[in-house]
N, C-alpha and C positions, 0 to 999 in steps of 0.2 A: 256319193252323198256330199252335198255342200257343207263346208265348215262354217257354222253360223255362231255369232255372238250377239250380245245385246248391249246397247248403251241406253241407260235410263238417266234422264236429267232431273228426276223428281219433279215433274211438272205440276204446277198448282192450277187447278181448275177454278172457275168462278164459284165462290161460296165455300171453297175448301181451305182448311187450315194447313199451315206448313207441316205440322206433325203428321197429318194424314198423308200428305204427299210423300214424306220420308218413309212412313210405314208401308205405303204402297210399293216403294222401291225395295224394301226388305222382303215383302211377300213375293215380288216378282223375281228377286234373286233366288229365293228358295225354289220357286217354280222352275226357273231356268236350270238350276242344278239337277232337278229331277227329270228334265225332259230333253237332255242331250245337247244343250247349248254349251259351247266350249269356253266362252268368256262372258264376263259381266262387268261392264265399265260404268263408272259414275263420273259426273262432270263438275266443273267449278264455275259458278256464276255469282256475281256480287250485286247487291242492291236491286235485284229483279223481283217483280211481282209474279213472274211466271215460273220461276225455278227455286227450289228450296235448298239445294245443296251448294254450299260455298267451300267445303273442305273435303275433297274426295279422298285425300290421304287418311283422314280420320274416319270417314264413312266406310271405306273398305276394311278397316280393322274390325268393325262390327259385322260387316257382311261375311267376311271370310270365316268368322267364328260361328256363324249361323248356317253355313253350308258345308258340304262334304268334299266335293271334287272340282267344282267349276273354278276357273281362274278369275280372280278379282283384280280390277285395275282402275287406274286414273285416266280419264279422257277429257281433259287432261289436267295435270298440274300446270298452271300458268306461271312459268318460271321467271318471268319478268318481275314478279312481286317478291321473290324469295331468295334466300341464301342457298346456293347449290349444296353447301356442306350440310345444312339442316335437312334438306330433302334427302340427301344421300343417307344420312343416319336414320331417318324415319323409314325409308324403304328397305334399308339393310335389316332393321329390326323386324319388320313385317316378313321379309324373306327368310329370316332365320327361324321365326316362329312357325311360318307356313311355307316350307320349301316347295318350289316349283308351282306356286299358286298365285304369285303376285306379278302383275303387269304394271310397268311404269310408263305411262304415256305423257309426254310433255308437249305443250303448245305455246304459240306466240300471242294468241289473243289476249286482250286485257281484261275482258269479262266484267267491265263495270264502267261507270261514267268518270269524267275527269276528277271529281271530288274524291271518289273512292280510290282511284289510281294514286292520287296524292297521299291519301292516308296510308296506303300500302307501301309507300316509299319505293315506287316502281322505277325501273330503268327500261323504258319501252323501245330504246334505240335498237335497230336490227343488229348492229355490230356488237353492242354490249350484250344483247340477248344470246346470240350465237356463241359468244365467249362463255356465257353461263352454261350453255349446253355442253360445251367442251369440258368445262370444269366439273360438272356433275358426272359426266361419263368417266373422266379420269379418277374422280374420287371413288366411284363405285368399283372400277375395274383395275385401278393401279394404286391401291391403298399403300401408303408409306408411313414411316414412323414420324415424319415431321407433322403431318396433319392426318393422323389415323382416324378413319371412320369407325365408330363403335356401334354395334358389334362388328368385329373383324371376322368375316365369315366367307366361306366359298359360295354360299347361297346368294345369288344375284337376282333382282327382278328382271323380267323380260322387258327390254327397252323398245319403245315405239316413238317415232317422230310423227306428230299429228300436224295436219295442215290442210289448207284449202287454196294453196297457191304454189308457184314454182320455186320460191326461195326455200321453203321448208323441204320441198321435194329434192332440190339440189343438195341441200345440207345432208339429208338422209342418205342420198346416193353416194356422195363423196366420202362419208364416214362408214359406209357399208352397214346401214341400219335398216330396220323394218320401217315401212312408211304406211300411214293410214290417211286416206283422203276423205274429208268430210263433205260429201256432196249435198247433204241436207242443209249445210250452212251456205255454200256457194258452189254451184255446179258449173259456173261459167268457165273455170280454168281446169276442169277435170282432165280433158284430153292432153292439154299442154303440160300439166303437172305430172301426170303419170308417164308421159313420154320423156320428160326431163329426168325423172327418176330412173327409168330403165336405161336411157342413153348414157347417163353419167355414173352408173353404179360401179363402185370399186369394191371387190371382195375384201373382207376384213376378218379379224379374229372373231367377230360377232356373227357374221353371216357370209356364206360363200357365194350366194346368188340373190338377185332381187326378190323381195317378198312384200306383197302389197295387201292391204286391207281397204275395202270400200265401206265407209259408214254411210248408210242411206236410210231414208224414211221408207217404211213398209207398213202396210195395213191390210189385213186379210179378214174376210168375212165369208159367209156361206155362198154369197154370189157377188157379182161385180157392183150391182146397184147399191147394196148395203155397204160395201166397202167404200164406195165413193161418197156416200152420205156421211159416214164416220170420219172420213178424211177432211171434210169441210172445217172441222174444228181447228185442225193444224193449219189449213190453208188460210182461213180468215185471220188467225193470229199472225201468220207469216206476213200477210199483206199489211195489217195494221202496225206490226212491229217495224218492218223494213221500209215501207212506203210512207206511212203516216207517223212513224217514230213514237208510237204509243207504248208505254210501259203498262202492261195489263196481263192478268191471268188468262188462261185459255178459256174461251167462251163456252157457255153451257148449251146454248141453242142458237143455231145460225139459219134456221128455216126462213126467216123473214128478212135476212140481211141482203143488201144489194151491193155491199162493198166489193164483192168478187166480180161484179159486172163491168167495171171500168177497164179500159184497154191496158193501162200499166199493170193492173192486178192480174188480168188474164195472161199477160206476157210472163209475169213472175211465176204464176202457178204452172204455166206450161213448161217453163224451164225446171221448176221443182219436180214436176211429174215425170219429166224425161228420164231422170235418174232416181226415180222412186219406184217402188213395186206395190201397186194397189190393185186389189181385185180378189177373185176367188183363189183357193189354194193352188190350183193348177196355174193360174195366171201369174201369181206371185213367184212361184218357183221357176216357171219358164222365163220370167223377166230376169231373175237372178242368174240363171244359166246363160242367158244371152249376154248379160253384162260381164259375166266371168270370161266368156270367150272374146268378146269385143275389146275389153280393157285389160286382159291378162291379170285378173284378180285372183289372189290365192284364198282369201276368205272375206266374209261379209260381217259387218256389225250393224244390227238393225235398230233403228230408232222408231218407236211407235208411240204416238200421243193420241189419246181419246179422252172424252170427258168422263167416261165410265171405266173404272178399273177392270170390270169383268169383260168388257169389250176388248181391252188391251190384252188381257191374259188369253182370251179366246183366240185372238189373232195369232199370238205366238204359238199357241197349241196347234192351230190348224197348219201353220207353216212348218212346225217340227214334224207333224204327222206326214205331211206331203213330202217333206225332204227325205224321210226314210224310204219312200217309194222310189226315189232316184237310185238308191243303193240296190234295190231289188230288181230294177229294170235291166 
């Protein structure tokens, strides 16, 4: 059976209030906890009309209290904006309250426009950011009396380096850390990044061999045609967001849209679909099994966006049910 988790970005659909989007994430976390998913991650976006969650470290404190067994995590905390010391204390507190249930995923993206980045007092330079990574790891695992992180505890969050390029992959490898590649953000460098990670991995006190997670878009319905129709919501938003630079919620209806007909749009969607899993339950699980073998993936984190919350939950339900059959074969 595949090890599956969920990343939910609290997507805002056309006509939806932010509170509804956040409540949808809470409901989905409870569902995931009851249906065998191993992790539930939430993300950080600033100033976006499409996503409601800007503070994953706060959000998971609510989600972990409303679930029983599933691991809750950040995917990720955008460390360029914050003090490593403050993040270390926040995650130490959560790990002490909820032992073995907290994941700390950190990422390099800025998650907002230049005005917001300035307001957050960010340091986006690669060298400065990787120095922050090192500082955070040291604070969590080498606590000392000079700058003691409170609470001082043996409980530590599980650390993940998130990325969609080779620099983060190399960093994770050289520090001997878990690596999660976000193909739903940028699939262009997936092969190169994963290869970089495996080739440069150095065993550490945290991990003795490479361990990878692939975060990808997946959407499941009773048949392939229905799944493809539901996926158009995410695909149209992707095209308008990346190609047309539009800040917009996810569309409600794309039946009469011709935006996906242009050649650049078709090329973008083709790349998006290559490392997505869209179709019937059998098709989705077979795609995941294929990617697992092709890319040496240890586990998957699924991102699903639909206009209707019921369609999203049904997709995750069908995937979980089909995944159980893998164990029985």
